[in-house]
C-alpha positions in Angstrom: -2.9 -40.3 8.1 -3.7 -40.0 4.4 -2.2 -38.5 1.4 -3.8 -36.9 -1.6 -2.9 -37.9 -5.1 -3.6 -35.9 -8.2 -2.5 -36.7 -11.8 -1.2 -33.9 -14.1 -0.1 -34.2 -17.7 3.0 -32.3 -18.9 2.0 -29.9 -21.7 4.1 -27.9 -24.2 4.0 -24.7 -22.1 5.5 -26.7 -19.2 8.8 -27.6 -21.0 11.9 -25.6 -21.7 14.2 -25.6 -24.7 16.0 -28.6 -23.3 12.7 -30.6 -23.4 12.5 -30.8 -19.6 9.8 -29.4 -17.4 10.8 -25.9 -16.4 11.5 -25.6 -12.7 8.9 -22.9 -12.3 6.1 -25.3 -13.1 6.6 -27.5 -10.1 5.2 -24.9 -7.6 2.1 -24.7 -9.7 1.7 -28.5 -9.3 2.4 -28.2 -5.6 -0.5 -25.7 -5.5 -2.8 -28.1 -7.4 -1.9 -30.9 -4.9 -2.5 -28.6 -1.9 -5.7 -27.2 -3.2 -7.2 -30.6 -4.0 -6.0 -32.0 -0.6 -7.9 -29.2 1.1 -11.0 -29.8 -1.1 -10.8 -33.5 -0.1 -10.6 -32.4 3.5 -13.8 -30.4 3.1 -12.0 -27.0 2.9 -12.0 -25.0 -0.3 -10.0 -21.8 -0.5 -13.0 -20.0 -1.9 -15.2 -20.9 1.1 -12.5 -20.1 3.6 -11.9 -16.7 2.0 -15.5 -15.8 1.2 -17.2 -17.2 4.4 -14.5 -16.8 7.0 -12.2 -14.1 5.6 -9.3 -16.6 6.1 -6.4 -16.7 3.7 -3.2 -18.8 3.6 -0.5 -17.0 1.6 2.7 -18.9 0.9 5.5 -17.7 3.2 8.1 -20.4 2.3 8.7 -22.7 -0.6 11.4 -25.3 -1.3 12.1 -28.1 -3.8 14.7 -30.7 -4.5 14.9 -31.9 -8.1 16.0 -35.5 -8.6 15.1 -36.2 -12.2 13.5 -34.3 -15.1 9.9 -34.7 -16.4 9.2 -34.5 -20.1 6.4 -33.5 -22.4 3.2 -35.6 -22.4 4.2 -37.6 -19.3 1.6 -38.3 -16.7 2.9 -37.2 -13.3 1.5 -38.1 -9.9 1.4 -35.2 -7.3 1.3 -36.7 -3.8 0.5 -34.2 -1.0 0.3 -34.4 2.8 0.2 -32.0 5.7 3.6 -31.9 7.5 2.4 -29.7 10.4 -0.5 -27.6 11.5 0.2 -25.0 14.2 -1.6 -22.0 15.6 -1.0 -19.8 12.6 1.0 -21.9 10.2 0.4 -24.9 8.1 3.1 -26.8 6.1 2.4 -29.1 3.2 4.8 -31.7 1.7 4.7 -32.7 -1.9 6.2 -35.4 -4.0 5.9 -35.5 -7.8 6.5 -38.9 -9.3 7.1 -39.7 -13.0 5.3 -42.2 -15.1 5.1 -45.8 -13.9 8.6 -47.0 -12.9 10.2 -43.5 -13.1 10.1 -42.9 -9.4 10.3 -39.6 -7.6 11.2 -36.6 -9.7 10.7 -33.7 -7.2 10.2 -33.4 -3.5 9.2 -30.1 -2.0 7.1 -28.1 0.5 5.1 -25.0 1.0 4.5 -23.2 4.3 1.5 -20.9 4.7 0.5 -18.3 7.3 -3.1 -17.9 8.3 -4.2 -14.3 8.0 -7.4 -12.3 7.7 -8.4 -10.1 4.7 -6.3 -7.3 6.3 -3.2 -9.4 5.9 -2.6 -9.7 9.6 -1.8 -13.1 11.2 -4.9 -14.9 12.5 -5.1 -18.2 14.4 -6.2 -21.2 12.3 -9.7 -22.1 13.7 -9.8 -25.3 15.6 -12.2 -27.0 13.1 -9.8 -26.2 10.2 -6.8 -27.5 12.2 -8.7 -30.7 12.9 -9.7 -31.2 9.3 -6.1 -30.7 8.1 -4.7 -32.9 10.9 -6.5 -35.9 9.2 -3.9 -35.5 6.4 -0.8 -35.4 8.5 2.2 -37.1 6.9 2.5 -40.9 7.5 5.8 -42.4 8.4 8.4 -42.3 5.7 7.6 -38.8 4.5 10.5 -36.4 4.7 10.9 -32.9 3.4 14.0 -33.2 1.2 
């Protein structure tokens, strides 16, 4: 029951004309959180794809925006695994602002396991076990 934390800094390309982080940047940070959680679990996308022919395309994405982030702020991307099934895995993500700013965005991505041919494929037992070590602790909710 762990969560992964990753720090990202808001850059100029991340903000819109209003000076807020553009909504399209948050899924990129969800991906950074998810990728680094998997790396911490001992699963890199490159190894899964190259050595096992296993891919995890996004099949669903959602986000609830609570407050804006702004240029040059340091954000904390907190990521956990919500569920690991036979073919699907769902990640939850919270993005928090600088110290004292609280939660800015809460979201999720859901992925289907598939082979190189794009057809669904069961998640191998060892991969499910490794991801299960990152299942969401109490208090984590999607939105």
